[in-house]
N, C-alpha and C positions, 0 to 999 in steps of 0.2 A: 436166372434167378431162382433162388430156392428159399422158401420161408419155413422156418422151424415152428413147431408147436409142442410145447411142454406143458403137460397137464397132469392132474393128479387123480388118484382113487378116492381121496377124501371128499372131493367135490360131490354134490348131490345131483348133478346132470353132467352130461358128457359134453364138456365144453370145447373139447378137441374136435370132436365130430362136428359141432356147430361152426367152429372157427373154419375147419376144412371146406365145409359145405359153402360159407360165405366167400371166403377166399376165390374159390373155383367159380363163383358167380361173376366176379369182377376181374380176374386175371387168369392168364395161362402160365402158371409158375410151378416149379416142382415144390412139393410138400413133403417135410419129414416130421414124423410124430415120434415123441418119446414121453411115456407115461411113467410117473413116479408116485409113491405112496402119498406124499404130503407136500405142503408148500415150501418147508425148509429144504427139500430136495430138489426144487426147481433151478436154483442157480447152477448146480453142476450139470443138471440134464441141458439147461441152455448152453453152458460152455461146451458140452460134448456135441450138441447140434451145431454149433459154429465150428469147432475145432475139427471134429471128427467126421461129420456129415456134410461139411461145406455150406451150411445155411448162411445166407447173407443177411438175415433179419430174423429174430425169433419171437414169438408171442409166449408169454408165461402166463398160464391159466390157473387160478387157483381160488378157492373158497375158504378163507379162515372161519373159524367157529365164532361164536358170539361172546365167549368168556374172556375175562381180562388176560389170562394166559395165551389164548389165541391171538390176541392184539399184539402182544409181544412176539410171538412166532411170526406174525404177518410182518412186523417191523424187521426182524432178523433176516427174513427171506428177502424183503425188499432191498436191505443194505447188500446182501449177497448178489442181488441181481444187477445192483449198480456197480458194484465191485467187478462183476462179469462183463459189463458193457465197457468199463474202463480197460479191463485186461485183453480184451478181444476188438475193442475198436468197432463194435457192431451194436445196433440198436436192439434192445429187448423191450418190447411193449408188455408192461406188467399189466395184467387183468385180474384184479382181485374183487371179489364180491363178498363182503363180510355177512356172515348169517344174520347178523342183527340189523341189517340195512332194510330188511323187508318185514312186513307186519305178520306175514304167515308163509307157508311153504309154497303157496300158489303164486304170491308175488315174488318170492325168493327166485322160483325157476324162471319166471318172465324176466326180472332183472338180469339173471345170469345170462340167459339167451340174448337177450337185447344188447348188454354191454359186451359180450363177446363178439356179436356180429359187428357192432359199431366199431370195435376195436380191429377187427379183421380188416375192414374197409380201411381204416387208418394204416394198417400194415401194408396194404397194397399201395396206398397213396405215397407212404413213405419210402417204400421199396422202388416203385416205378413212376410215381407222378408227384414228387415233393412240391412243385408249384402249386398243386391243388391246396395243400395244407397252408401255403402262404395266403391263399385268398380266404382262409378261415381264421387267420391269426385275430386274436382279440374280440371273438364273436360269441364268447361264453359257450362254447360246445361242452356238453356233457355227454358221457357214454352211459346209456341205461335209462336213467330218469330224463325228464324234459329238459333241453337246452335252457340256460338262463338268460342269454343274449347279453349284448355288450353293456358295459355300465354306463358308456356314453352313447347314446342313440344317434 
């Protein structure tokens, strides 16, 4: 089993390092990393990790800025990641943290790290223990901020 990590130089923390660290805590799998400049480069990085480097699942890590044009870029990148999943029949876990989700740089760094770590655990579950995800279905899980819980307790 090999998990790919595609991340960017645009992000304000090293999300790829954090994902690698967290995956290694939970599983003994191969890890391939591919770093690109920005989020719109992530779809091809993910496709290369799957097709050229033999990854079974990929995490796409990025930090869109807070401006309106950044939200458009994030949407375009997300569309590319979905297309890549359909073209390769492999899961790509999109881990985006928008710069305007946090009130300041300290909270942004915390959120980026927390969301990355929680999705790294999800990647391991999806790759190795999918039944663990079944147990969490409908429980209002959130990556980063606090879980919201089920709508029907």
